[in-house]
C-alpha positions as CSV (number, residue, x, y, z in Angstrom):
1,M,114.1,133.1,-93.7
2,L,110.4,131.5,-92.1
3,K,112.5,129.0,-89.7
4,K,115.7,132.1,-88.8
5,L,113.1,133.9,-87.5
6,F,111.3,131.4,-85.5
7,T,114.6,130.1,-84.1
8,A,115.2,134.0,-83.4
9,L,111.9,133.9,-81.8
10,L,112.9,130.9,-80.0
11,T,115.6,132.0,-77.9
12,M,114.0,135.2,-77.5
13,L,111.2,132.8,-75.2
14,L,114.3,131.5,-73.6
15,L,116.3,134.4,-73.0
16,T,112.9,136.2,-71.2
17,S,111.8,132.7,-69.6
18,A,115.4,132.9,-68.0
19,L,115.5,136.3,-66.9
20,S,112.8,136.3,-65.1
21,T,113.9,133.3,-62.7
22,I,117.4,134.0,-62.3
23,C,117.4,136.0,-59.7
24,A,116.6,133.2,-57.6
25,R,119.2,133.6,-54.2
26,A,122.0,130.4,-53.5
27,A,121.3,131.0,-50.5
28,D,119.8,126.9,-49.5
29,I,122.4,125.6,-52.6
30,P,124.9,123.2,-50.9
31,L,128.5,124.1,-50.9
32,G,131.0,122.5,-53.0
33,P,135.0,122.2,-54.1
34,G,135.2,125.6,-56.2
35,D,132.9,127.4,-54.7
36,V,133.8,131.0,-54.0
37,L,132.8,132.7,-50.6
38,K,132.7,136.2,-49.4
39,I,132.5,136.1,-45.5
40,A,131.5,138.8,-43.7
41,V,131.0,139.2,-39.5
42,F,129.1,142.4,-38.6
43,G,131.2,145.2,-36.8
44,N,134.8,142.5,-36.9
45,P,136.1,144.0,-40.2
46,D,139.2,142.2,-39.7
47,L,138.2,138.6,-39.9
48,S,136.2,138.9,-43.6
49,L,137.6,137.0,-46.7
50,E,136.9,135.9,-49.9
51,T,137.7,132.0,-50.1
52,K,137.4,129.3,-52.1
53,V,135.8,126.1,-51.1
54,S,138.9,123.1,-51.1
55,E,138.1,119.7,-52.7
56,A,137.9,118.7,-49.5
57,G,135.1,120.9,-49.0
58,S,136.6,123.1,-46.0
59,I,137.8,126.4,-46.2
60,T,140.3,127.9,-43.5
61,F,138.8,131.0,-41.6
62,P,140.4,133.5,-39.1
63,L,140.9,132.3,-35.4
64,I,138.8,128.9,-35.5
65,G,140.8,127.9,-38.3
66,H,139.7,124.7,-40.7
67,V,135.7,124.6,-41.3
68,D,133.8,122.0,-43.5
69,V,131.5,123.5,-45.2
70,G,130.6,121.1,-47.9
71,G,127.0,120.2,-48.1
72,L,125.5,122.6,-46.2
73,S,123.7,125.7,-47.1
74,A,125.5,129.1,-47.3
75,S,122.8,130.3,-43.9
76,D,123.9,126.7,-42.4
77,A,127.6,127.4,-43.0
78,E,126.7,131.0,-41.4
79,K,125.3,129.4,-38.1
80,K,128.6,127.1,-37.7
81,I,131.0,130.2,-38.4
82,S,128.9,132.0,-36.0
83,G,128.8,129.2,-33.8
84,L,132.6,128.3,-33.5
85,L,133.2,131.8,-32.9
86,I,131.2,131.8,-29.5
87,G,132.3,128.4,-29.2
88,G,135.6,129.2,-28.6
89,K,135.1,132.7,-27.0
90,F,136.7,135.1,-29.2
91,L,133.5,136.5,-30.0
92,R,130.4,137.1,-27.8
93,T,127.8,137.2,-30.4
94,A,128.9,136.7,-34.5
95,Q,126.3,138.0,-37.3
96,V,127.9,135.8,-39.6
97,N,127.3,136.6,-44.0
98,I,128.7,134.3,-46.3
99,L,127.8,135.6,-50.4
100,V,128.7,132.7,-52.5
101,T,130.1,134.8,-55.5
102,E,130.9,131.7,-57.8
103,L,129.1,128.5,-57.6
104,Q,131.0,125.5,-59.3
105,S,130.4,123.1,-57.7
106,Q,126.3,123.2,-59.2
107,Q,126.6,122.7,-62.8
108,V,124.7,121.4,-65.5
109,S,126.0,120.9,-69.1
110,I,124.7,122.4,-72.3
111,L,125.9,120.3,-75.1
112,G,125.1,120.2,-79.0
113,Q,123.2,123.0,-81.4
114,V,123.3,126.2,-79.0
115,L,125.7,128.7,-79.7
116,H,127.9,128.3,-76.6
117,P,127.7,125.0,-75.4
118,G,129.8,124.1,-72.4
119,R,129.3,123.4,-68.1
120,Y,127.1,126.4,-66.6
121,P,126.9,127.0,-62.7
122,I,123.3,126.4,-62.0
123,N,121.8,128.4,-58.9
124,G,119.3,126.1,-57.4
125,T,116.4,124.1,-59.6
126,R,116.6,125.6,-63.0
127,T,114.3,124.7,-66.0
128,V,115.4,123.5,-69.2
129,T,115.0,126.7,-71.3
130,D,116.4,128.7,-68.3
131,M,119.6,127.0,-69.0
132,L,119.2,127.3,-72.7
133,A,119.3,130.9,-72.8
134,V,122.5,131.0,-70.3
135,A,124.0,129.1,-73.4
136,G,123.2,131.2,-75.9
137,G,119.7,129.6,-77.5
138,V,119.5,126.7,-80.3
139,G,122.5,127.8,-83.1
140,P,121.3,128.2,-86.7
141,D,121.7,123.9,-87.3
142,G,119.8,123.1,-84.1
143,G,116.6,120.9,-85.0
144,D,113.2,121.4,-82.9
145,T,114.1,119.0,-80.3
146,A,116.3,118.6,-77.2
147,T,117.7,115.1,-75.2
148,I,117.7,115.7,-71.5
149,V,119.8,113.4,-69.1
150,R,118.8,113.6,-65.8
151,T,120.1,111.4,-62.7
152,R,117.3,111.1,-59.8
153,N,117.8,108.2,-57.1
154,G,120.9,106.5,-58.5
155,K,118.8,105.9,-61.8
156,T,119.6,108.3,-64.6
157,K,116.7,108.3,-67.5
158,K,116.5,110.1,-70.7
159,Q,113.8,112.4,-72.2
160,V,113.4,113.9,-75.5
161,I,110.8,116.9,-75.9
162,N,110.0,119.1,-78.6
163,L,111.0,122.7,-78.0
164,V,109.1,124.3,-81.0
165,D,106.2,122.4,-79.5
166,M,106.1,123.2,-75.9
167,I,106.9,126.9,-76.8
168,H,103.7,126.7,-79.7
169,S,101.6,125.4,-77.2
170,A,102.2,127.4,-74.4
171,D,102.2,123.6,-72.3
172,M,105.4,124.1,-70.3
173,T,104.6,120.3,-68.8
174,A,108.0,119.7,-70.8
175,N,110.4,122.6,-69.0
176,L,111.7,119.8,-67.0
177,D,113.5,120.9,-63.7
178,L,117.1,120.5,-64.0
179,I,119.7,120.6,-61.1
180,N,122.9,119.7,-60.8
181,G,124.9,117.2,-63.1
182,D,122.1,116.6,-65.9
183,M,122.9,117.5,-69.2
184,V,120.5,118.8,-72.1
185,Y,121.8,118.2,-75.9
186,V,120.5,120.1,-78.7
187,D,119.9,117.8,-81.6
188,R,121.0,118.8,-85.1
189,A,118.2,119.6,-87.4
190,P,117.1,117.1,-90.1
191,K,118.5,117.2,-93.5
192,F,117.9,116.1,-96.8
193,Y,120.1,116.5,-100.2
194,I,119.0,117.4,-103.9
195,Y,121.2,116.5,-106.3
196,G,121.1,116.2,-110.5
197,Q,119.3,118.9,-112.9
198,V,118.7,121.3,-110.4
199,Q,120.1,125.0,-110.1
200,H,121.9,124.6,-106.4
201,P,122.5,121.0,-105.1
202,G,123.4,120.2,-102.4
203,G,122.6,119.1,-98.8
204,Y,119.9,121.6,-96.7
205,R,117.6,121.7,-93.8
206,L,114.2,119.4,-94.0
207,E,111.4,121.4,-92.6
208,R,108.4,119.6,-90.8
209,N,106.0,118.6,-93.9
210,M,108.2,118.9,-96.6
211,N,107.2,117.6,-99.9
212,V,109.7,117.3,-103.5
213,T,107.9,120.6,-104.6
214,Q,109.5,122.3,-101.6
215,A,112.9,120.8,-101.8
216,L,112.5,121.7,-105.3
217,S,112.8,125.0,-104.5
218,I,115.0,125.1,-102.3
219,G,117.5,123.8,-104.6
220,G,116.5,126.8,-106.8
221,G,114.3,125.2,-109.1
222,L,115.5,123.0,-112.3
223,T,118.1,123.8,-114.3
224,P,116.9,124.0,-118.4
225,R,117.9,120.8,-118.9
226,G,115.6,119.0,-115.6
227,T,112.4,117.9,-115.4
228,E,110.3,117.1,-112.8
229,R,109.3,113.0,-114.4
230,G,111.2,110.5,-113.3
231,L,111.5,112.2,-109.8
232,R,113.7,109.5,-107.3
233,V,115.0,109.4,-104.0
234,K,117.3,108.0,-102.5
235,R,115.9,106.2,-98.4
236,L,117.8,104.6,-95.9
237,D,115.0,101.8,-94.5
238,A,114.5,100.2,-90.8
239,N,117.7,97.5,-91.6
240,G,119.5,100.4,-92.7
241,K,119.9,99.7,-96.5
242,T,119.3,102.0,-99.3
243,E,116.3,101.6,-101.5
244,T,115.3,103.8,-104.2
245,F,111.8,104.7,-105.5
246,S,110.2,107.2,-107.8
247,V,108.0,110.2,-106.2
248,K,105.6,112.4,-107.1
249,T,106.1,116.5,-106.5
250,D,103.8,116.4,-103.8
251,D,105.2,113.2,-101.4
252,E,106.2,114.1,-98.4
253,L,110.2,113.9,-98.1
254,R,112.2,112.4,-94.5
255,S,115.5,112.7,-92.7
256,D,118.3,111.8,-94.9
257,D,116.1,111.7,-98.1
258,V,118.9,111.8,-101.5
259,V,116.3,113.7,-104.4
260,Y,117.7,113.1,-107.8
261,V,116.6,115.2,-110.8
262,Q,116.8,113.8,-113.9
263,E,117.7,115.1,-117.1
264,S,115.2,115.7,-120.0
265,L,115.6,113.6,-122.8
266,F,113.4,116.4,-124.8
């Protein structure tokens, strides 16, 4: 229950963080294929149009025809179209305005345990929490950590950040900036398994620092025939082999541990 409340709180914080920066203008973002532009020329409504940037990075504009805008910011594209209109002697002055209505060329992938995984347009630089909020926040099966894959200067690097620790400490150093092509993957929460003489055997979310007593409680407690004596755990070692050993009720569990509760002999 507490974990669900914290997950809801984390999602709320992510949404708040995103809303504080989501209104940044796209004027300085390089235009690219798939971007939809709404172009207007002041005093010349017949030159207004809405168009999509082609795969080659160009548009077709009245009077001047083919215009390469790929890689230009919206403001630079405005200057280029204005210059072509004046240079071609179509207009004496040309005040061009470009509004990017759909930004498809700049996208970030948000995957894993989020409510709405997918690729999302990104207006300028956005942080990890900004984009997690856009994807609906961390889902109910999401863990505390997210893996960030970023390419800078031709080199791809991976970094794991702990979202819960970041929020608890209010230290946003790990809240990395994201740009086009980056990927965020929210890891699945670790689980443990319990079976034998418990009320509700099965797999459950492993909370931080959880011990055997807490695991028994989550499993509904012992059946009338169950006993806390002789509790055993199956665990994978560093080589991937399963080892079985006895545990005490205050022993801490690890991810993928399997707890077995024996039947009382008396």
